N, C-alpha and C positions, 0 to 999 in steps of 0.2 A: 231455704236461703241460709238459715243458721247452720245447717249441716254443712253446706259448701264452705261457709266461713270457717268452721271448726276444722274441716279437712285441710284447708289452705294453711291454717295456723300450725296444724300438726306437721304438715309436710315441711314447712319452713323451719320448725324447731328441730326436725330430724335430719335436715339437709346438712351435708358436711361443710364445715367452715373452710373458707379459702385460706391457704397458707399465706402468711404475711412475711415478706422479705424486708428486713430493716436495712436501709441504705444510709450510711454515714456520709456527712459532707461538712465543709466549713460553712459559716454563716454568711459570708460575703455574698453580695448580689450576683457576682459573676460565677462563684462556685455553685450557687443555687441554680443558675441558668444552665450550667454544664450538667449538673446532676439531674435536673428535670428532663433534659434531652436524653440522657442515658436511660432514665427510668421509662420514658415514653417508648424508647426502642425495645426495652425489656418487656414492657406490657404488650407490645405488638407481637413479640416472639412467644411470650408465655401468658396468654389471656386468662389462664386458670389461677394465676398468682396475684396476690395483692401486695403493693409496695408502700412502705411507710418511710418517709424521709426524716432523718434525725440530724439536725444541724447543731454544730458546736463551734466555740471559739478555740483557736490554737494559739500557741506561744507567739508566732509571727503576727497574728492578728492583734494581740494585746500590747506588744512592745512597738510603739510607733514613733518614738523619739530617738531611735538609734538605727544606724545603717545596718542592713541585714548582715553584712560581712563582719560587723563589729560585735554582734550579739554573742558569738562563740558557741552557739547551741546548734546541734545537728537536728535534722527533722523538724525545722521550725514550724512548718505548716502541716505536719503529718503525725506528730507524736501522740497527741490526744486521741486522734482517730485510730491510731495503732493500738493504744491501750483499750479503747472501746471494743475493738475486734478481739483482742486477747481475752477480755472479760465477757465475751459473748453478748455485749450490749447492742451490737450491730452485726449483720451478716456479711456485708461488703461495704467498701467505701469507694468514693469517686474522687480522684485527684487529677491535677495537672501533672504531667510527667516531670516537668521541671522542678516540682516541689518534692519529688520522691528522693530519698537518699540513694546513692549508687548501689549500696548493698542493703537488701531488704532484711528485716528481722527474721529469725528462724521460723519456719512454718508458714511464712507469707509468700504469696505469689501474685504476679500481675495476670489476672484471668482474662482480660480483654483490653485491646487498645482500639479506640475509635478511629475512624478515618481522619487523617491529619488535615487540619485547616491550614490557612496561610501561616507558615512558620516564621515569617520575617517580622522585624521590628518596624514600628511606625513612629513618625514625629507628629506631635500635636502642638500647634503654635498658639501663642498668646494672640487674642483677637487683633491686636495692632500689627502683628506680623503675618497675618494670613496672606498666602500667596508667595511667601518666602520659602527658601530651602535652608538646610543647615549651612550650605556653602555661602549663601547670600545674607545670612544674619549679620548684623553689625559686629565689629570687633568687641571682644570681651562679653558678648551676650552669654547669659547663664542658662544652661540646659539641665533639666532635672532628670535624674535616673537613680534608682536604688541598686543598679546592677554594675558590679565591677567589670563584668564581661563587656557590657555596652560601653561604659566609660573609657576603658582601656583602648578599645578599637577606635572609637570616635575621636578621642584626643589625638590619636596618631594621624587620623585623616583630616580632622578639622581643628588644627592647632590654634586658630584664632578665637576659639570658644572656650568657655569655662564650664566644667561639668560638676554639678553639686548634687548631693543626695536628697531625695524626696521620698517620703514614705506615706503609707495609707492606701486604702482601696482605690479603685479607679475613680469613683465619685469624688473622694477626698482630694486626690491628686489633680483632677480636672478643676475642682473648685479653687485649689491653691493657685493653679496656673491662671485662671480667669480673673480672680478677685484680688490677687496680690500682684505686686510689680516685681517680685524677685526673679521669676523665671520668664525667659523669652519663649521657651519651648520645653516639652517633656517627651521622653521616649517611653513608649508602651508597646505591648504585644499587639500586632494587627488583629490576631484571632480574638483577643479579648474585646477589643473595640467593636469588632464585627458582631460578636455574640451579644453584646449589650445593645446593638442597634445604633451605634454611634459612628456609622460609616462616614458621615459628613465631617467628623473631627479629624479624620486622617489627612494630614497635610502633605505627607511624604512617606513613601514606603522605602526603607533602606535596602539597597542592593547588596548581594553577598560581598562584593568588593569593598563596601562601606562598613557593613556590620554583619558578621555571620551569627547564626543563632546558637542557642544552647544545645548541648549534646543530648539528643534523643527524646525529650529535652533534658535528660538526667544530669547534665553537668551543672545545672542551676545557674544562678546569677551571681553567686558569691565568690566565684573563681574566674580569672581571665582566660577561660578556655572556650572555644567555639568551633562549630563545624558548618559545612554546607554539603548537602548531598544532591545527587542528580542521577536519574535512571535514563539510559539511552541505549537502544538496541541490545538489551539484555546485559548491559554493563552498569554496575553501580559505581559511581564516582564519589569518593569521599575526600573532601578537603577539610583539614583541621589546622588549628593554630593556637598558640599560647602567646600572651602579651605581658609585658611589665605593666605595673599599675598606671604609669603615665603614658603608656603606648609607645615609648621611645625604642623599646627592644621587642622583637617578636620573631617567632619561628613558625613558618607555615609550609605545608606540603600537601600533595594530592596523590592518592592511590586509587586503584580500581580493581573490581573483581567481577567475574561472570555470575550473574544471578538468574537461574532458569527455573521458573515455577511452571510445571506442566498444568494443562487445563484440567486433567483428571489425575488424581494421585491418591496413594494410600495414606492412611493415617501415620503419624510419626510413631516411633517405638514407644510402647507403654512403659517400659522399665526406666526410662529417663526422659520424662516429658518436659523438664524444666531447662530453659536456656536463658542465661543471664536474668533469672528471676521471673521469667515469663512462661506460663503454661500454654502450650500451643500444640495440642494433640492432633489437630487436623491440618497442620502445615508441614510440608516435607522438611526433613532435617537438613538436606543439602543446602538450600538457600539460606536457612537460618545460620548454619555453621559458616557458610561463605561470608555472610554479612558480619557475623561476630568476629571471624578471623581477620576480616578487612579492618575492622575497628582496632583490634589488638595490634595488627601489623603497623598501622599508621601511628598509633600511640607509641610503639617501640621506636619507630623511625624518628618521631619528634623528640623522644627522650635521648636518642643517640646523638641528636644535633644540639643538645643542651637545654631542652625544655624544662628539665627538673631544676636546673639552676635558676631559670627565670621565675618559675613558680615558687621556689624556696625564698627568693628575694622578695617577691610580691607578698608572700605570706608574712614574712618578717616585718615589712614596711606597714602592712595592714594592721598587724598586732601592735606595732609601736605607736600607731596613731589612734 
């Protein structure tokens, strides 16, 4: 018996240790839920690896009394995690695409993008307005959002409402809505509410003609730029727009491109695996380039129609206030 016990102990001591992959994330509950989901997927794919989640606070998490667009800091929700990657304190990090800067730091890449959930925005109403829509809210009702993108579009569509900044994580914003009398409703991402299990708080999901979502979502919430995409019969349709801060001025247009992904395909070229900061070795270059060129073409079209002037004025007004 003792011999068997010793043999077991010796075998355990000599067995190779599992490699530990350190995964960085923000401390917020929603960020942890997203990260837990990614880690669960990775564990299923790589059962021989061990994963350790390292959570940290970011600049955007710490500054809660100022609108995101006023802070003047880039990478509000990513900088601390980027530094941890640079210092080899973590091996990878999990982000929401909308929090990523448009241009990644040198040496960084987006290694994987999970299947997109509902990209649309949702309206959560104060308990006394349950059953209402933005259109049927009383005149001068105050709607909370930390996003210039949302506010600019919705002010144009619902001019009888007042839009005011609201900060904090989802729990904080919902508590402000329910316990205070300042807001009649707040605008949040449908995907975030669903991931938190708060499907019952979704009072209205905004249609693209009411509020388009953030680019990829890389455009973020601090600029009044938005898109809507749709795939139909091998065609990718991309609608994009820019708005003045009060929504009174806007430019929108739609373009399309053929996107054909064969069922069986060769890996992309090894010499240039990166496309707009994304490493995608097993996806054909053709569809990637077609999608990227569609985005560039639509951006250039909007610029040619005066989008830069609208954005310049919006930036100056935002800085002035």
